[in-house]
N, C-alpha and C positions, 0 to 999 in steps of 0.2 A: 494770207488765208490758205494758200496752197501748202505752205510749210506746216501750218497747224493741222490741216487734214492728214498730211503724211505722218505727223507726230502721233495723232490719235490712232491712226491705222496701225502703226507700229506697236503702240501700247496695247491695243486690242489683240494683236497677234501674239505678243508675249504672254498676255493674260490667258489666251487660249492654250498656248503651249504648256504653261504651268498648270493649267487646269487638267490637262491630259496626263501630266507626270504624277504618279501616285507618290504619297509620302513614304519614306522608309519606316517600316514598323519599328516601334521602340517600346521599351519598358524599363521600369526602375524596380530594383529589389526582386528581379525575376530570374536571377541566375540559377537558383536551385530548380525551379520548374523547368527551365530550358534544358538543363543538364539531365534532369530525370527523364525527360522525353528522349533525349539523345542516348541515354544509357539503357533505359528499361523498355521503351516502346518504339523502336525504330520503324515498325510497320505503320505507325500513325502518320509518318511523313508521306506526303503525296509525291510519288515519283513521276518523272516525265519520261516519255518514250523517245524524246528527241535527242539527237546527238549533241546539239549545241543550243544554249539558251542565252538571250541577251535582254537585259532590263535597264530601265532608267528610273531612278528615284530622286526625290528631293527631300532635304532635311533642313528645317528652319529652326534656328535657336537664337534667343536674345543674348546669350552669353556663350563663350567658348565651352565646349563640353568634351570630356574624354570618356572612353568606354571601349566596349568590345563588340564587334559585329560577328554574329554567328551566321554562317553561310548555309550549311547543310553538308552534303557529302559528294561534291563533284571531284572528278579526277584532276581537272585543271581549271583554275579560276583566275580572273583578273578584274580588278575594279579600280576606278579612279575617282577621287574626290576633288572637285574644283570649287573654289570660292573666289569669285572675282578673277583676279589674275593669277592666283596661286593654284597649283595642282599637286596632288600626291597620288602616286600609283602603288598598288599592292598586288602581290602574287600569292596564290594559295592553292590548295587542293592536294590530294593524296600523291599525285604523280609529279608534283612540282619539285624542282631541284632545291636542295637545302640552302644553297647560297643565295637564292632569290627570296627567301622568306624573311619576314621581319625578325623572327626568332624561331628556334626549332619547334616551338609548340603552336606556331601560327599557321596551321594548315586549314583548319575549319573555324577557328576563333581568332580574329585579327584585331589587334589593338589599333584604335583610330582616334583622331583628334579633330572634331568639327569646329570650324571657326564661327564667329558671330555672323549672323545673317543667313542667306540662302546657300546651301551646299548641294551641289548636283553630284549624284553618284551614278556612274556608268558601270554596269556589271555584266561580265560575260563568263560563261562556264561551259565546259564540254566534257564528254566522256571519251576515254581512251580505250574502252573495251566494248563499246556498243551496248553496255548494260544500262538499264534505267537508273537514273539518279534523281535526287531532289535538290532544289534550290529554294531555300526559305529564309532569306536574310532578315535578321532582326537585330536592332541596336540595343545592347544592354548598357544603359546609362550608368556611369560612375563605377563600372566594374573594372577592377585592377587585374592585369594579366598574371601577376605573381600569385594573387589570391586564387584565381581560377586554376592555375597550375597546381597549387596546394590541394585544391579540392579533388583534382584528378588523381594526385598521388595518394591521397587518403582513400579515395574510392577504389584504387587498384592495388592497395597495399597487400591485401590478402592474396590476390592472384600473383603479385610479384614474389611474395614469400614462397608460394607453391612452385613458381618457375625456378627460383634459385635452389630450392630444396630438390627439385627434380634434376637440375644440373649437377648438384652435389652428389646425389645418389648415383647418377650415371658415371661420374668420375670415380666414385668409390668402387663400383663394380668393374670399371675399366682397369683400375689399379690391381684389383684382385685377379682379374683375368690375365693381365700382363705378367703378374708374378707366376701364375700357373703355367703360362705359355713359355716364358723366357727362363725362369729359374728352374722349373720342374720339367721342362721340355714336354708339356702336355699339349699336343696338337689338337685336341678336342676343342680348345678355346679359340681356334683361329678365326672362324666365321663369327663367333660371338663377339670378339674384339672389333671386327669390322662393323657389325651391326650396332654396337654401342657407339662407335665413332660417328656413324650416320645419324643416330638418334641425338647425340650430343650436338652435332652440327645443326640439326633441325631445331632443337631447343634454343640454340644460340641465335639462329635466324629469327625465330619467333620473338625472343627477348629483345633483340636489336630492332626488329620491325615494330612491335607493339609498344615498346618502351621509348620510342622516339629518339633512340641513340644514333641511328643511321651511320654506323661505323662502316658497314660493308659497302653500301651504295648511297653515299650522301647526296650525290647529284643525279641519281637515276633510281628513285624509289621503286619504279615499276619492275626493276630487276628482281626485287624480292619475290614477286609472284613466280618468276622462272626458277629462282633458287629453291623456294619452298616446294613447288610441285616436283622438281627434279630430285630433291633430297628425299621426298616421300617415296617416289617410285624407285629410287635407288635402294631405299630401305626395304621395299618389298622384294627386290631382286636378291639382296643379301639374306633376307629372311628365308627365301626359298632355298638358297644355297645352304643355309644353316639347317633347314628342314632335311635336305638331302643328306648332308654329312652326318647329322645327329642320329638319324635312323638308318644310315647306310643304305638308302633306297636304290643306289646304283646296283647293288648286289642282291638286295632282298625284294625289290618291287620295281622292275624295269619300266612298267607302264606309268606309275606315279612319277618316276624319275624323268621320263620323257615329257610328261605333261607339265611338270614344274619348269623344265627348260623352256618350253613354249611360253609359260607364264612369265618367266624372266625376260624373254625377248619382247613381249608385248608391254611389259611394265617400262622397260627402257625406252621403247618407241613412244609411248604416251608421255613419259617424263620429259622427252625432248620436243616432240612435235606439238603437243597441245599448248604449252606456254610460249614457245617460239612463234607459233601461228598467231596466237592472240596478241602477242607483243608487237610483231611487225605488221599484222593486218588490222590491229586495233579492233578486233571483233571476237571478244570472248563469248558473246551471245551465240555466235555461230557454233563455237565449240560446245557450249551447253546444249544447244538444240539438236545438233546433227552428229556430233562426235562422242557424246556421252554414252551412246550405246556400246562403244568399244570397251567401256569399262565392264560391261556385262560378261564379256568373254573370259577375262581373267578371274572374275568373281565366280563364274560357274566352274572354271578349272580348279580353283582352290577348294570349292565346296566338294567337287568330285574327289579330289585327292584326300581331303579330310575324312570323307565317308569311307573311301577305300582303305585308308590307313586304319580307321577304327575296326573295319571288318576283316581285312586281309593281313595286315602286318602283325606279327606275333611278338615283336619286341615290346616289353612292358614300358619302356621309356617313351612310347608314343603318347602316353597320357599327359606328359609334361607339355609337349607341343600342342596337343589338342586343347588342353586347359588354357594355355596362354593365348592361342588363337581365338578361342571362344570368348575370352575376356575382351580382346580387342574388338571383336564383332559386337558384343554387348555394349561396350562404351561408345562405339560408333553410332549404334542405334539410339543410345541415350542422348548423344549429341544432336542427332536429327530430331528426336522427340522434343528435346528442350527448345530447339530452334523453332519448331512448328508451334509449340505452346506459346512462345513469345511473339509469334506472328511474323517472323522474319528477322534478318540481321543486316547490319551494315557490313557488307563484304569489303568495303573500302576503308573502314574506320581504323584509326590508330588507337584511339582511346576506348572505343567500344570493343565488341568481340573481335577476335583475330580472324577465325574462320567460322566459328560458331561458339556456343557456350556463353559465358558471362564475363564481362569486364576484362577482356584480354586473356582469359584462362579457359581452356576447353577440356572436355572429358577425355579426349584422346591422350593427353599427357598422363592422366591417371592410368589408363590402359597400358601405355608404354612402360611406365615404371613397374607395374605388376608383372608385365611380360618379362622384363629383364630379370626380375627376382626369380620367377618360375624357371626361366631358362638356366639361370646360374645354379639353382638347386638340381635341375635336371643334369647339367654337365658334371656336377659333383657326384651325383648318383652314378653316372656313366663311368667316371674316373674310378670310383670305388669298385664297381663291377669289373672294370678292366684289370685293376690291381689284384682282385681276388682270382680272376682267370689266369693272370700271369703267375701268381704264386702256385696255383694248382698245376699249371703246366710245368713249372720249374720242378715241383715235387715229382711229377710224372716222369720228367726227363731223367732226374737223378735215379729214380727207381729203374728206369729202362737201362741206364748206364751200368747199374749194378748187375742187372740181368745179363747185359752184354759181356761184362767182365767174366762172369761165371761161364758163359757159353764159349768165350775165347779160350779160357783155360782148358775146358774140356776138349775143344778142337785142337789146341796146341799139344796136349798130352797124346791125343790120338795120332796126330801127324808125326810126333817125335818117335812113337813106337813104329809107325810104318817106315819112317826114314831110316831108323836104325837097322831094320830088317833089310831094307834095300841096299844100304851102304855095304853090308857084308858081301853082297853079290857083285857090286860094281867097283869095289875099291881098287882092284888090280887094273881094270880097263881104264878107269878115270885118272889114274895117277899121272900117266904121261901127258894126257890132255890138260890137266890142271896146271902142270908145270909150265906148259907153253902159254896157257892163258894168263897165268900170273906174271910171266915175263912181259907179255904185251901190255898188261895193265900197268905194270911198273913203268914201262917206257912212256905210256900215255899220260900217266900222272906226273912224270918228270917234265914233260912238255907243258902240261897244264900249270905246274908250279912256276914255270918260266913266264907263262902268259899273265898270270895274276899280278905279280909285282909290276910288270910292264904297264898293265891297265891302271892299277892303283896309283902308280907314279904320275901318269897323265892326269888323273882326276885330282890328285893333290895339287898339281900345278894350277888347275883351274880355280880351286879354292884360294890358293895363294894370290892369284890375279885379282880376285874380288876384294880380298883384304887389302892388297896393295893399292887398289883404286879407291879405297875408302867407301866401300859399298857393303856395310854390315848386314843390311836386310837381305840383300841378294846372297851374301856369303852364308848367312844363317839358313836361308831356304835351300841353297845348294847343298849344305852340309846335311840337312835333314834327308834330302833325296839320295845323297851319296851314301848315307848310313843305311838306308833301305836297300840300295843296290849291293853294298858291300856285304851285308848280312846274307843276301841271296847268294852271292858268289861264294862266300866262305861256307855257307851251309851245304853247297853242292861241290865243294872243292875236293871231297873224297870220292865223288862220283865221276864217272866218265861219260855218262849220258844224261840227257834231260828231255822231257816231253816237249812237243811243239807248243803246247799251251803255256808251259812255264817259260819257254824260250821267248815267246811273243811278249809276255809280261816283262821279262828282263830287258828286251829290246826297247820297249816303250819308255821305261825308266831311264835307260842309258841315253836315248835320243832326247828326252826332255832335259836331261842334265846338259847335254851338248848344246841344245838350243839356248839354254840360259848362259852358258859359257860364251857363245858367239852372238848373244843379244838378238835372238830370233832371226838371224840372217838366212836361215833355211827352214824348210818345213818337211814333214815326212808323211807317208801313207803306208799302212800295212793292210794287205788284202789276204783273206783266208776264208775257207769254208767254215760254216758253223757246225759241221759234222763232228760230234764228240769223239767218235772212234778214230777219225783221222787225226785229231789233235792229240791223241794218246801215242802216236808214233814218236820214236825217240831218235835224237841226233846227238852228235858229240857236243859236249858242253862248250860254250863260247865259240860256236862254229861261225856265226854270221857277224859277230861284233867286230872282228878285224877289218872286214870290208867297210863297215860303217865308219870306223875310225879313219880308214884310209880316205874315204870320201870327204869327211868333215874336216880333217886336219890338213889334207893335201889337195883334194879335188876342188874344195870351195875357197881355198886360201886367197886367190888373186882375182876372183870373179867380181863383176860389178852388177850382178843381177841376183834375184833370190834363188838360193839353192833348193833343190828338191830331191828327196830320196824316196824311192818306191820299193817296198819289199812285198813279194807275193809268194804264196804257198799253193801249189797246184798238184792235184792228183793225176796220175797217169796209169797205164796198164801194168807196168812193172814196179811201180812205187810212187814217188812224188818228186817234184822239182821245186827248188827254192831259187828265186831270182832277186838280185839286188841291183837296182838301177839308179844311177845318179846323173845329174846334168852338169857335172864339174868340168874341169879343163881337159880331162882325158889322161890316158896312161903316159903318152909321150911327154907331156908337159909336167906331169906330177913330180917326177924325180929325175935326177941325173942318171945317165947310163951306169950300169954295174952297181947301182945302189938299190937294195931291196928293203921294203918295209919290214921291221922286226915282227910285227903282228902277222903279216902275210907269210913270212918265212916259217914261223912257228905253226901257222895253220897248215901249211903243206906237210910239215913233218907229222903233225897230229893225224891228218887224213891217211898218210901212208901206214901208220901203225893201226889206226882204227879199222882200216880195210882188212888187215890181217886177223884182227880179233873178232870182228862182228860178222853176223850173218848177212849184212847188207854191204853193198859196195857203193862208195861215193866218188863220183867223177866231178872235178872242179875245173872251171874255165873262167878266166878273167880277160876281158877284151874291150877295146873301144867300140862304141855303138856305131852301126852303119848309117851314114847320112845324118847323124845327130851328134851333138856334143855330149860327152859324158862317157861313163864306163858301165858295162854290164857284167855282173858276176853271176855265174850259174852253178848251182849244186844239183847234180843229177843223181838221185839216190834210188838204187835198184836192189831188189832181192837177188841174192846169189843163187845160181841154178843148183 
């Protein structure tokens, strides 16, 4: 009797539990109606304000049945079907990793198989963004997943065509822009290319996200939100850079230039902060409620800049930027209007609208394509204007050159007449002085002719070393620099003087060659004033080079640390001083006693002759540095009293 009472009590408990468990809603031949609600009227779904929902359903069937369970639009969902001792678990939702799904299309529509008898369904769903979501499970009996997939593909075919055409159009304009930039060296297209790349990335993310391909983030779909928002904000930054560069606002309107720089900074901040905050805090609702006002600041900035551009900027190219921007604004408002007309969208849906719009396609894509077209025509217009200006400037230069030639001829004729008259009076007094001067010049050129072969011989040895070591690239590069230096030396070989400016250029090329020869084992620094008048002072040709040669070839020969040469040009009261400082082994160790460098020997001979010829006197001293390793060479150049 006691056992019977317990059995009846247990049966009543089970009956009570089953009575409290609602049946899983089901339907037959209802796929189209369910999908129509999913596609066309998402606002009809009742959304919950809770972060997590949990339900328990039961489904009884006399025979085994297959079909599809439609869930709704949760971020994460899990449900379990148990029948007696067998259990089957399913994972679903927008944020679920691809490797946990039954198939790539089973995020909101899950293929199931109910066994004969009672089936208990445990269902849990949650939001990862703190946004409201709906959970409205319904079992579509007899529906095949492949057939459902085909319905989605047919429904989204037109939007897919538009997406691929948009991508194709962006690649066409990218190719045209690259041809202009690389082949024709048209730098106007620089920021346009960057903007196209960002738009292309944005379209690819949309296509991958809404098309269920999941190539970029297969196991973390929530990263699409970060990628989309960041790509959009990065696009705004590059758009602002294009705006600045296209209208040359840095030079024509400094206020608009500064405002757009602020706009770029805010766009980058929001592109990083908003998606990362909502991702890690799982609270996108907070972003929408409390951080959305930040978007008003860049919006007001861009409105201010557009109005100011219309009223202040005189460049007629401004209408291209203004028209393209106006189109983007209009299509954005069209997007919002369409969204409000439909009564809301599934911001989480893959198969429904992506951000807004219809069936995975939005009006923003139309605006972007029109914007790219207008920008391209604007750049073409700017390029043609630049070519016309260049042609006009070239014609003006040619005209000015012709005028200069006429003026030079007139001045030359006048000077020749004056010179002829003066020479008659001075010929007797100058004859003796010219004879002495010519003698000194001949001696100086003789020394110079000895120095040039000595220098060229050393350089050719370096080229031979590169070829011997089978370093053709280095040999070719060295030859190119050597040719530049040789032309400079030979061009001045008939001269006895050179300006400091030219000498500094000569020294840089020479030291770069020696650095290559010695595999960057030393470095150099040249210090001088920017005073143009000072750099016009003249010194003997190849005055400093022998000291550099001595430091590189002898001073740095046996050191085990990086070599350093410092050359300085300093003004003083009576003239100027040139110092050559190295950190090599020093004079005592550089050479054996009674053996003098060929370059230094010729240098001293040159200075002796130059001091007789020129109105300046050059004192030269070469000595070891005090309390430091290395050599200091000093040229003290003074005006003769």
